mmCIF file of the N, C-alpha and C atoms, coordinates in Angstrom:
data_MODEL
# 
_entry.id   MODEL 
# 
loop_
_atom_site.group_PDB 
_atom_site.id 
_atom_site.type_symbol 
_atom_site.label_atom_id 
_atom_site.label_alt_id 
_atom_site.label_comp_id 
_atom_site.label_asym_id 
_atom_site.label_entity_id 
_atom_site.label_seq_id 
_atom_site.pdbx_PDB_ins_code 
_atom_site.Cartn_x 
_atom_site.Cartn_y 
_atom_site.Cartn_z 
_atom_site.occupancy 
_atom_site.B_iso_or_equiv 
_atom_site.pdbx_formal_charge 
_atom_site.auth_seq_id 
_atom_site.auth_comp_id 
_atom_site.auth_asym_id 
_atom_site.auth_atom_id 
_atom_site.pdbx_PDB_model_num 
ATOM 1   N N  . MET A 1 1  ? 0.591   -1.120 0.144  1.00 0.00 ? 1  MET A N  1 
ATOM 2   C CA . MET A 1 1  ? 0.229   0.012  -0.375 1.00 0.00 ? 1  MET A CA 1 
ATOM 3   C C  . MET A 1 1  ? 0.900   1.401  0.184  1.00 0.00 ? 1  MET A C  1 
ATOM 4   N N  . GLN A 1 2  ? 0.510   2.179  -1.147 1.00 0.00 ? 2  GLN A N  1 
ATOM 5   C CA . GLN A 1 2  ? 1.206   3.315  -0.983 1.00 0.00 ? 2  GLN A CA 1 
ATOM 6   C C  . GLN A 1 2  ? 0.610   4.233  -0.045 1.00 0.00 ? 2  GLN A C  1 
ATOM 7   N N  . ILE A 1 3  ? 1.035   5.288  0.260  1.00 0.00 ? 3  ILE A N  1 
ATOM 8   C CA . ILE A 1 3  ? 0.648   6.526  1.291  1.00 0.00 ? 3  ILE A CA 1 
ATOM 9   C C  . ILE A 1 3  ? 1.076   7.342  0.759  1.00 0.00 ? 3  ILE A C  1 
ATOM 10  N N  . ASN A 1 4  ? 0.076   8.664  0.083  1.00 0.00 ? 4  ASN A N  1 
ATOM 11  C CA . ASN A 1 4  ? 0.595   9.742  -0.335 1.00 0.00 ? 4  ASN A CA 1 
ATOM 12  C C  . ASN A 1 4  ? 0.159   10.892 0.521  1.00 0.00 ? 4  ASN A C  1 
ATOM 13  N N  . ARG A 1 5  ? 0.239   12.004 0.190  1.00 0.00 ? 5  ARG A N  1 
ATOM 14  C CA . ARG A 1 5  ? 0.541   13.115 0.951  1.00 0.00 ? 5  ARG A CA 1 
ATOM 15  C C  . ARG A 1 5  ? -0.997  13.076 1.609  1.00 0.00 ? 5  ARG A C  1 
ATOM 16  N N  . GLU A 1 6  ? -1.981  13.259 0.662  1.00 0.00 ? 6  GLU A N  1 
ATOM 17  C CA . GLU A 1 6  ? -3.377  13.549 0.770  1.00 0.00 ? 6  GLU A CA 1 
ATOM 18  C C  . GLU A 1 6  ? -3.905  12.351 1.842  1.00 0.00 ? 6  GLU A C  1 
ATOM 19  N N  . ASP A 1 7  ? -3.339  11.116 1.843  1.00 0.00 ? 7  ASP A N  1 
ATOM 20  C CA . ASP A 1 7  ? -3.478  10.054 2.956  1.00 0.00 ? 7  ASP A CA 1 
ATOM 21  C C  . ASP A 1 7  ? -3.552  10.754 4.143  1.00 0.00 ? 7  ASP A C  1 
ATOM 22  N N  . VAL A 1 8  ? -2.015  11.301 4.272  1.00 0.00 ? 8  VAL A N  1 
ATOM 23  C CA . VAL A 1 8  ? -1.925  11.831 5.565  1.00 0.00 ? 8  VAL A CA 1 
ATOM 24  C C  . VAL A 1 8  ? -2.455  13.040 6.238  1.00 0.00 ? 8  VAL A C  1 
ATOM 25  N N  . VAL A 1 9  ? -2.457  13.888 4.987  1.00 0.00 ? 9  VAL A N  1 
ATOM 26  C CA . VAL A 1 9  ? -3.759  15.357 5.328  1.00 0.00 ? 9  VAL A CA 1 
ATOM 27  C C  . VAL A 1 9  ? -4.987  14.442 5.964  1.00 0.00 ? 9  VAL A C  1 
ATOM 28  N N  . GLN A 1 10 ? -5.541  13.287 5.386  1.00 0.00 ? 10 GLN A N  1 
ATOM 29  C CA . GLN A 1 10 ? -6.789  12.818 6.010  1.00 0.00 ? 10 GLN A CA 1 
ATOM 30  C C  . GLN A 1 10 ? -6.759  12.231 7.498  1.00 0.00 ? 10 GLN A C  1 
ATOM 31  N N  . ALA A 1 11 ? -5.720  11.865 7.740  1.00 0.00 ? 11 ALA A N  1 
ATOM 32  C CA . ALA A 1 11 ? -5.303  11.192 8.840  1.00 0.00 ? 11 ALA A CA 1 
ATOM 33  C C  . ALA A 1 11 ? -5.494  12.075 9.639  1.00 0.00 ? 11 ALA A C  1 
ATOM 34  N N  . ALA A 1 12 ? -4.617  12.970 9.577  1.00 0.00 ? 12 ALA A N  1 
ATOM 35  C CA . ALA A 1 12 ? -4.708  13.953 10.585 1.00 0.00 ? 12 ALA A CA 1 
ATOM 36  C C  . ALA A 1 12 ? -5.905  14.743 10.920 1.00 0.00 ? 12 ALA A C  1 
ATOM 37  N N  . LEU A 1 13 ? -6.516  15.254 9.935  1.00 0.00 ? 13 LEU A N  1 
ATOM 38  C CA . LEU A 1 13 ? -7.894  15.556 10.527 1.00 0.00 ? 13 LEU A CA 1 
ATOM 39  C C  . LEU A 1 13 ? -8.408  14.883 10.669 1.00 0.00 ? 13 LEU A C  1 
ATOM 40  N N  . VAL A 1 14 ? -8.568  13.612 10.755 1.00 0.00 ? 14 VAL A N  1 
ATOM 41  C CA . VAL A 1 14 ? -9.580  12.580 11.245 1.00 0.00 ? 14 VAL A CA 1 
ATOM 42  C C  . VAL A 1 14 ? -9.170  12.640 12.489 1.00 0.00 ? 14 VAL A C  1 
ATOM 43  N N  . LEU A 1 15 ? -7.995  12.588 13.154 1.00 0.00 ? 15 LEU A N  1 
ATOM 44  C CA . LEU A 1 15 ? -7.689  12.941 14.466 1.00 0.00 ? 15 LEU A CA 1 
ATOM 45  C C  . LEU A 1 15 ? -7.717  14.090 15.240 1.00 0.00 ? 15 LEU A C  1 
ATOM 46  N N  . GLU A 1 16 ? -7.543  15.056 14.423 1.00 0.00 ? 16 GLU A N  1 
ATOM 47  C CA . GLU A 1 16 ? -8.108  16.121 15.180 1.00 0.00 ? 16 GLU A CA 1 
ATOM 48  C C  . GLU A 1 16 ? -9.547  16.361 15.634 1.00 0.00 ? 16 GLU A C  1 
ATOM 49  N N  . ARG A 1 17 ? -10.335 15.592 14.682 1.00 0.00 ? 17 ARG A N  1 
ATOM 50  C CA . ARG A 1 17 ? -11.454 15.831 14.979 1.00 0.00 ? 17 ARG A CA 1 
ATOM 51  C C  . ARG A 1 17 ? -11.961 14.833 16.177 1.00 0.00 ? 17 ARG A C  1 
ATOM 52  N N  . TRP A 1 18 ? -11.144 13.684 15.895 1.00 0.00 ? 18 TRP A N  1 
ATOM 53  C CA . TRP A 1 18 ? -11.353 13.083 17.515 1.00 0.00 ? 18 TRP A CA 1 
ATOM 54  C C  . TRP A 1 18 ? -11.138 13.606 18.531 1.00 0.00 ? 18 TRP A C  1 
ATOM 55  N N  . CYS A 1 19 ? -10.231 14.527 18.427 1.00 0.00 ? 19 CYS A N  1 
ATOM 56  C CA . CYS A 1 19 ? -10.090 15.395 19.899 1.00 0.00 ? 19 CYS A CA 1 
ATOM 57  C C  . CYS A 1 19 ? -10.975 16.082 20.112 1.00 0.00 ? 19 CYS A C  1 
ATOM 58  N N  . PHE A 1 20 ? -11.964 16.730 18.931 1.00 0.00 ? 20 PHE A N  1 
ATOM 59  C CA . PHE A 1 20 ? -13.033 17.624 19.656 1.00 0.00 ? 20 PHE A CA 1 
ATOM 60  C C  . PHE A 1 20 ? -14.024 16.909 20.051 1.00 0.00 ? 20 PHE A C  1 
ATOM 61  N N  . ASN A 1 21 ? -14.487 15.716 19.595 1.00 0.00 ? 21 ASN A N  1 
ATOM 62  C CA . ASN A 1 21 ? -15.506 15.319 19.472 1.00 0.00 ? 21 ASN A CA 1 
ATOM 63  C C  . ASN A 1 21 ? -15.365 13.745 20.356 1.00 0.00 ? 21 ASN A C  1 
ATOM 64  N N  . GLU A 1 22 ? -14.371 13.311 20.918 1.00 0.00 ? 22 GLU A N  1 
ATOM 65  C CA . GLU A 1 22 ? -14.768 12.357 22.041 1.00 0.00 ? 22 GLU A CA 1 
ATOM 66  C C  . GLU A 1 22 ? -13.902 12.893 22.914 1.00 0.00 ? 22 GLU A C  1 
ATOM 67  N N  . SER A 1 23 ? -13.878 11.753 24.120 1.00 0.00 ? 23 SER A N  1 
ATOM 68  C CA . SER A 1 23 ? -13.315 11.961 25.310 1.00 0.00 ? 23 SER A CA 1 
ATOM 69  C C  . SER A 1 23 ? -11.841 11.244 25.127 1.00 0.00 ? 23 SER A C  1 
ATOM 70  N N  . CYS A 1 24 ? -10.908 12.312 25.489 1.00 0.00 ? 24 CYS A N  1 
ATOM 71  C CA . CYS A 1 24 ? -9.201  11.894 25.464 1.00 0.00 ? 24 CYS A CA 1 
ATOM 72  C C  . CYS A 1 24 ? -9.084  10.188 26.543 1.00 0.00 ? 24 CYS A C  1 
ATOM 73  N N  . THR A 1 25 ? -10.021 9.885  27.391 1.00 0.00 ? 25 THR A N  1 
ATOM 74  C CA . THR A 1 25 ? -9.423  8.929  27.891 1.00 0.00 ? 25 THR A CA 1 
ATOM 75  C C  . THR A 1 25 ? -9.924  7.623  26.654 1.00 0.00 ? 25 THR A C  1 
ATOM 76  N N  . ARG A 1 26 ? -11.106 7.770  26.047 1.00 0.00 ? 26 ARG A N  1 
ATOM 77  C CA . ARG A 1 26 ? -11.368 6.515  24.564 1.00 0.00 ? 26 ARG A CA 1 
ATOM 78  C C  . ARG A 1 26 ? -10.568 6.972  23.760 1.00 0.00 ? 26 ARG A C  1 
ATOM 79  N N  . CYS A 1 27 ? -9.557  7.625  23.501 1.00 0.00 ? 27 CYS A N  1 
ATOM 80  C CA . CYS A 1 27 ? -8.652  7.661  22.342 1.00 0.00 ? 27 CYS A CA 1 
ATOM 81  C C  . CYS A 1 27 ? -7.610  6.363  22.575 1.00 0.00 ? 27 CYS A C  1 
ATOM 82  N N  . PRO A 1 28 ? -7.509  6.007  21.200 1.00 0.00 ? 28 PRO A N  1 
ATOM 83  C CA . PRO A 1 28 ? -6.494  5.245  21.342 1.00 0.00 ? 28 PRO A CA 1 
ATOM 84  C C  . PRO A 1 28 ? -4.999  5.784  20.957 1.00 0.00 ? 28 PRO A C  1 
ATOM 85  N N  . PHE A 1 29 ? -4.774  6.801  20.949 1.00 0.00 ? 29 PHE A N  1 
ATOM 86  C CA . PHE A 1 29 ? -3.074  7.441  21.737 1.00 0.00 ? 29 PHE A CA 1 
ATOM 87  C C  . PHE A 1 29 ? -3.217  8.112  22.920 1.00 0.00 ? 29 PHE A C  1 
ATOM 88  N N  . TRP A 1 30 ? -4.104  7.867  23.753 1.00 0.00 ? 30 TRP A N  1 
ATOM 89  C CA . TRP A 1 30 ? -4.070  8.360  25.054 1.00 0.00 ? 30 TRP A CA 1 
ATOM 90  C C  . TRP A 1 30 ? -3.565  6.929  25.749 1.00 0.00 ? 30 TRP A C  1 
ATOM 91  N N  . TYR A 1 31 ? -2.763  7.397  27.385 1.00 0.00 ? 31 TYR A N  1 
ATOM 92  C CA . TYR A 1 31 ? -2.073  6.581  27.689 1.00 0.00 ? 31 TYR A CA 1 
ATOM 93  C C  . TYR A 1 31 ? -1.765  7.007  29.434 1.00 0.00 ? 31 TYR A C  1 
ATOM 94  N N  . GLU A 1 32 ? -1.708  6.144  30.220 1.00 0.00 ? 32 GLU A N  1 
ATOM 95  C CA . GLU A 1 32 ? -1.432  6.466  31.515 1.00 0.00 ? 32 GLU A CA 1 
ATOM 96  C C  . GLU A 1 32 ? 0.045   6.092  31.860 1.00 0.00 ? 32 GLU A C  1 
ATOM 97  N N  . MET A 1 33 ? 0.785   7.050  32.679 1.00 0.00 ? 33 MET A N  1 
ATOM 98  C CA . MET A 1 33 ? 2.197   6.238  33.249 1.00 0.00 ? 33 MET A CA 1 
ATOM 99  C C  . MET A 1 33 ? 2.736   6.982  34.073 1.00 0.00 ? 33 MET A C  1 
ATOM 100 N N  . ASP A 1 34 ? 3.064   6.625  35.193 1.00 0.00 ? 34 ASP A N  1 
ATOM 101 C CA . ASP A 1 34 ? 3.389   6.801  36.477 1.00 0.00 ? 34 ASP A CA 1 
ATOM 102 C C  . ASP A 1 34 ? 2.233   7.928  37.164 1.00 0.00 ? 34 ASP A C  1 
ATOM 103 N N  . GLY A 1 35 ? 0.856   7.433  36.880 1.00 0.00 ? 35 GLY A N  1 
ATOM 104 C CA . GLY A 1 35 ? 0.006   8.274  37.409 1.00 0.00 ? 35 GLY A CA 1 
ATOM 105 C C  . GLY A 1 35 ? -0.323  9.576  36.563 1.00 0.00 ? 35 GLY A C  1 
ATOM 106 N N  . HIS A 1 36 ? 0.223   9.818  35.490 1.00 0.00 ? 36 HIS A N  1 
ATOM 107 C CA . HIS A 1 36 ? -0.070  10.988 34.774 1.00 0.00 ? 36 HIS A CA 1 
ATOM 108 C C  . HIS A 1 36 ? -0.523  10.268 33.703 1.00 0.00 ? 36 HIS A C  1 
ATOM 109 N N  . ASN A 1 37 ? -1.521  11.401 32.724 1.00 0.00 ? 37 ASN A N  1 
ATOM 110 C CA . ASN A 1 37 ? -1.913  11.186 31.228 1.00 0.00 ? 37 ASN A CA 1 
ATOM 111 C C  . ASN A 1 37 ? -1.510  11.760 29.989 1.00 0.00 ? 37 ASN A C  1 
ATOM 112 N N  . TYR A 1 38 ? -1.185  11.087 29.160 1.00 0.00 ? 38 TYR A N  1 
ATOM 113 C CA . TYR A 1 38 ? -0.340  11.616 28.531 1.00 0.00 ? 38 TYR A CA 1 
ATOM 114 C C  . TYR A 1 38 ? -0.920  11.464 26.496 1.00 0.00 ? 38 TYR A C  1 
ATOM 115 N N  . CYS A 1 39 ? -1.043  12.393 25.812 1.00 0.00 ? 39 CYS A N  1 
ATOM 116 C CA . CYS A 1 39 ? -1.426  11.601 24.520 1.00 0.00 ? 39 CYS A CA 1 
ATOM 117 C C  . CYS A 1 39 ? 0.018   11.366 23.537 1.00 0.00 ? 39 CYS A C  1 
ATOM 118 N N  . ALA A 1 40 ? -0.063  10.359 22.991 1.00 0.00 ? 40 ALA A N  1 
ATOM 119 C CA . ALA A 1 40 ? 1.216   9.750  22.626 1.00 0.00 ? 40 ALA A CA 1 
ATOM 120 C C  . ALA A 1 40 ? 1.586   10.465 21.011 1.00 0.00 ? 40 ALA A C  1 
ATOM 121 N N  . VAL A 1 41 ? 0.591   11.456 20.739 1.00 0.00 ? 41 VAL A N  1 
ATOM 122 C CA . VAL A 1 41 ? 1.046   12.305 19.417 1.00 0.00 ? 41 VAL A CA 1 
ATOM 123 C C  . VAL A 1 41 ? 1.203   12.950 19.574 1.00 0.00 ? 41 VAL A C  1 
ATOM 124 N N  . SER A 1 42 ? 1.356   13.796 20.550 1.00 0.00 ? 42 SER A N  1 
ATOM 125 C CA . SER A 1 42 ? 2.223   15.011 20.854 1.00 0.00 ? 42 SER A CA 1 
ATOM 126 C C  . SER A 1 42 ? 2.256   15.312 22.065 1.00 0.00 ? 42 SER A C  1 
ATOM 127 N N  . THR A 1 43 ? 3.623   15.856 22.760 1.00 0.00 ? 43 THR A N  1 
ATOM 128 C CA . THR A 1 43 ? 4.203   16.511 23.788 1.00 0.00 ? 43 THR A CA 1 
ATOM 129 C C  . THR A 1 43 ? 3.917   17.588 24.071 1.00 0.00 ? 43 THR A C  1 
ATOM 130 N N  . LYS A 1 44 ? 3.768   18.321 22.983 1.00 0.00 ? 44 LYS A N  1 
ATOM 131 C CA . LYS A 1 44 ? 3.411   19.568 23.202 1.00 0.00 ? 44 LYS A CA 1 
ATOM 132 C C  . LYS A 1 44 ? 1.815   20.279 23.176 1.00 0.00 ? 44 LYS A C  1 
ATOM 133 N N  . GLY A 1 45 ? 1.092   19.512 23.793 1.00 0.00 ? 45 GLY A N  1 
ATOM 134 C CA . GLY A 1 45 ? -0.674  19.678 23.585 1.00 0.00 ? 45 GLY A CA 1 
ATOM 135 C C  . GLY A 1 45 ? -1.359  18.843 22.449 1.00 0.00 ? 45 GLY A C  1 
ATOM 136 N N  . ALA A 1 46 ? -2.490  18.383 23.046 1.00 0.00 ? 46 ALA A N  1 
ATOM 137 C CA . ALA A 1 46 ? -3.452  17.476 22.293 1.00 0.00 ? 46 ALA A CA 1 
ATOM 138 C C  . ALA A 1 46 ? -3.475  18.015 20.722 1.00 0.00 ? 46 ALA A C  1 
ATOM 139 N N  . PRO A 1 47 ? -3.804  17.182 19.868 1.00 0.00 ? 47 PRO A N  1 
ATOM 140 C CA . PRO A 1 47 ? -4.162  17.739 18.491 1.00 0.00 ? 47 PRO A CA 1 
ATOM 141 C C  . PRO A 1 47 ? -5.340  18.638 18.223 1.00 0.00 ? 47 PRO A C  1 
ATOM 142 N N  . LEU A 1 48 ? -6.135  19.024 19.047 1.00 0.00 ? 48 LEU A N  1 
ATOM 143 C CA . LEU A 1 48 ? -6.864  19.418 19.179 1.00 0.00 ? 48 LEU A CA 1 
ATOM 144 C C  . LEU A 1 48 ? -6.410  21.068 19.245 1.00 0.00 ? 48 LEU A C  1 
ATOM 145 N N  . SER A 1 49 ? -4.906  21.190 20.214 1.00 0.00 ? 49 SER A N  1 
ATOM 146 C CA . SER A 1 49 ? -4.941  22.997 19.883 1.00 0.00 ? 49 SER A CA 1 
ATOM 147 C C  . SER A 1 49 ? -4.016  22.685 18.503 1.00 0.00 ? 49 SER A C  1 
ATOM 148 N N  . TRP A 1 50 ? -3.579  21.915 17.494 1.00 0.00 ? 50 TRP A N  1 
ATOM 149 C CA . TRP A 1 50 ? -3.095  21.967 16.738 1.00 0.00 ? 50 TRP A CA 1 
ATOM 150 C C  . TRP A 1 50 ? -3.417  23.347 15.550 1.00 0.00 ? 50 TRP A C  1 
ATOM 151 N N  . ASN A 1 51 ? -4.808  23.160 15.176 1.00 0.00 ? 51 ASN A N  1 
ATOM 152 C CA . ASN A 1 51 ? -5.379  23.598 14.104 1.00 0.00 ? 51 ASN A CA 1 
ATOM 153 C C  . ASN A 1 51 ? -5.228  23.183 13.111 1.00 0.00 ? 51 ASN A C  1 
ATOM 154 N N  . LEU A 1 52 ? -4.972  21.995 12.737 1.00 0.00 ? 52 LEU A N  1 
ATOM 155 C CA . LEU A 1 52 ? -4.541  21.360 11.281 1.00 0.00 ? 52 LEU A CA 1 
ATOM 156 C C  . LEU A 1 52 ? -5.651  21.914 10.066 1.00 0.00 ? 52 LEU A C  1 
ATOM 157 N N  . GLU A 1 53 ? -7.251  21.790 10.722 1.00 0.00 ? 53 GLU A N  1 
ATOM 158 C CA . GLU A 1 53 ? -8.240  22.020 9.531  1.00 0.00 ? 53 GLU A CA 1 
ATOM 159 C C  . GLU A 1 53 ? -7.915  23.493 9.024  1.00 0.00 ? 53 GLU A C  1 
ATOM 160 N N  . GLU A 1 54 ? -7.692  24.742 9.329  1.00 0.00 ? 54 GLU A N  1 
ATOM 161 C CA . GLU A 1 54 ? -7.788  25.780 9.321  1.00 0.00 ? 54 GLU A CA 1 
ATOM 162 C C  . GLU A 1 54 ? -6.092  25.954 8.363  1.00 0.00 ? 54 GLU A C  1 
ATOM 163 N N  . PHE A 1 55 ? -5.261  25.080 8.645  1.00 0.00 ? 55 PHE A N  1 
ATOM 164 C CA . PHE A 1 55 ? -3.860  25.191 7.915  1.00 0.00 ? 55 PHE A CA 1 
ATOM 165 C C  . PHE A 1 55 ? -4.035  24.257 6.843  1.00 0.00 ? 55 PHE A C  1 
ATOM 166 N N  . LEU A 1 56 ? -4.689  23.113 6.818  1.00 0.00 ? 56 LEU A N  1 
ATOM 167 C CA . LEU A 1 56 ? -4.672  22.213 5.735  1.00 0.00 ? 56 LEU A CA 1 
ATOM 168 C C  . LEU A 1 56 ? -5.739  22.810 4.558  1.00 0.00 ? 56 LEU A C  1 
ATOM 169 N N  . ARG A 1 57 ? -6.748  23.497 5.087  1.00 0.00 ? 57 ARG A N  1 
ATOM 170 C CA . ARG A 1 57 ? -7.826  23.946 4.045  1.00 0.00 ? 57 ARG A CA 1 
ATOM 171 C C  . ARG A 1 57 ? -7.432  24.953 3.184  1.00 0.00 ? 57 ARG A C  1 
ATOM 172 N N  . THR A 1 58 ? -5.798  25.606 3.698  1.00 0.00 ? 58 THR A N  1 
ATOM 173 C CA . THR A 1 58 ? -5.334  26.602 2.473  1.00 0.00 ? 58 THR A CA 1 
ATOM 174 C C  . THR A 1 58 ? -3.963  25.971 2.158  1.00 0.00 ? 58 THR A C  1 
ATOM 175 N N  . ARG A 1 59 ? -3.765  24.774 1.989  1.00 0.00 ? 59 ARG A N  1 
ATOM 176 C CA . ARG A 1 59 ? -2.282  23.879 1.985  1.00 0.00 ? 59 ARG A CA 1 
ATOM 177 C C  . ARG A 1 59 ? -2.270  24.513 0.541  1.00 0.00 ? 59 ARG A C  1 
ATOM 178 N N  . GLY A 1 60 ? -0.807  24.813 0.244  1.00 0.00 ? 60 GLY A N  1 
ATOM 179 C CA . GLY A 1 60 ? -0.090  25.207 -0.915 1.00 0.00 ? 60 GLY A CA 1 
ATOM 180 C C  . GLY A 1 60 ? -0.193  26.449 -1.385 1.00 0.00 ? 60 GLY A C  1 
ATOM 181 N N  . LEU A 1 61 ? -0.834  27.036 -0.338 1.00 0.00 ? 61 LEU A N  1 
ATOM 182 C CA . LEU A 1 61 ? -0.485  28.819 -0.514 1.00 0.00 ? 61 LEU A CA 1 
ATOM 183 C C  . LEU A 1 61 ? 0.675   29.152 0.929  1.00 0.00 ? 61 LEU A C  1 
ATOM 184 N N  . ASN A 1 62 ? 1.487   30.125 0.105  1.00 0.00 ? 62 ASN A N  1 
ATOM 185 C CA . ASN A 1 62 ? 2.157   30.756 1.303  1.00 0.00 ? 62 ASN A CA 1 
ATOM 186 C C  . ASN A 1 62 ? 2.009   31.071 2.523  1.00 0.00 ? 62 ASN A C  1 
ATOM 187 N N  . HIS A 1 63 ? 2.265   30.517 3.857  1.00 0.00 ? 63 HIS A N  1 
ATOM 188 C CA . HIS A 1 63 ? 2.071   30.547 4.834  1.00 0.00 ? 63 HIS A CA 1 
ATOM 189 C C  . HIS A 1 63 ? 3.498   31.343 5.399  1.00 0.00 ? 63 HIS A C  1 
ATOM 190 N N  . ASP A 1 64 ? 3.036   32.327 6.043  1.00 0.00 ? 64 ASP A N  1 
ATOM 191 C CA . ASP A 1 64 ? 4.496   33.175 6.878  1.00 0.00 ? 64 ASP A CA 1 
ATOM 192 C C  . ASP A 1 64 ? 4.388   32.840 8.202  1.00 0.00 ? 64 ASP A C  1 
# 
């Protein structure tokens, strides 16, 4: 199976939407270690704060 750029974009958008619509405790990327909860996808905030949809909607345009 060949994965292309559009596949990655769609996967990122699905992940971000998951963060908006589901509880983190039900997310497959959420885990607990040493009594703390973590998102396995990001160490700098959940994908909820990435604003991917806004950025990817205008992909291909020059972003300063």
